[in-house]
C-alpha angles and dihedrals in degrees: 000000000000094000098043109153094008125128115219129189117200126185125208089020102147095093146000120011093355092055093047090049093051090050093047094048091049090050088055093054104265126140102235128210110188133186136188140146090245100084098180096054093038095055092045091054093048091051091050091053094057137229096330094061131071139173135225125184102234132162103208090213089067104083094192092052091048092050092049091050093051092047091049092052092045092052093047097044103023090227147037117218104171136029120188111194096203104141113115145146138198130216104173128198137135117266087242131347123204130193121186089348094306128112108246102168145351141181108282123234089236092056091048093049095046095053091044091050097050102034101037111018090039091059090046092051094050096044092047091051096049100037097079091055092050091046091055090049090047088225142074148116127236116192121190128200111232125157140223083250087067089056100042107016126239133228114260096010107098092141098042095045091048091055095045093049090048091051088060090052093048090048091058093047094049091047088057095043099043103033094091088061092056092257119138120204122192139158133221121211110201123197123206107337126185099240124154090270095049093046089062092062117107114273094240091054092051091047091054092049092047089053090064093057113092092213089055098231140085115248123254124224087246090063089063094039090055090053091050089049093054093047091048093050130080088252087080095044093132097044111103133154093010131139112209119199114216100183112120090254102304109164136179111285099025 
């Protein structure tokens, strides 16, 4: 029960890594406030976690909605101990694609802006809303979802990679700014994880990707949730400003 008595807020928690994290935190004794834009799945998860979990439909791009959510949790629980900035989207495309010397496609401005808004500004909105509460408490943990793509780049993901690299930078800044208030800020950089989206890929594609992982398996959402749990707990009380890769050993060039 490493999070007994703690209050955790988790964004994008209706499925995948966010769902696994909410379940793991609840198992370890935390009261869990989750949000997502998928109301049906979010409410079902909260109900499954019991009386100390509740759901709000929140789009992290909406600053007013984020602020209202944080205030509601603070009033109900009198504190916020952990924020997991998990919400994220992808809209992949090459920067530009040529065929026979002619431009045939490119990443749209709308796709670039949407991924930037959810993955980067969403994390900014949530951290900025919760930080004053943690500063008054003189304690707290903020955990940000990056990606190995943010460390090494990935074909066709200009927008996604930009956000995940920026998350690492923001994590370092916030660790410096908030550390004197007893607030730790860290990032986790998952590799290939078997979420609902990934599981729908063709078997031969997954097999090829798995072959590039030194551990020889695709990660599970629980692998990431366990890392978040450790970082949120007192066991990681001297870890601040770090980015931890949870990727089975994938490295640049494999």
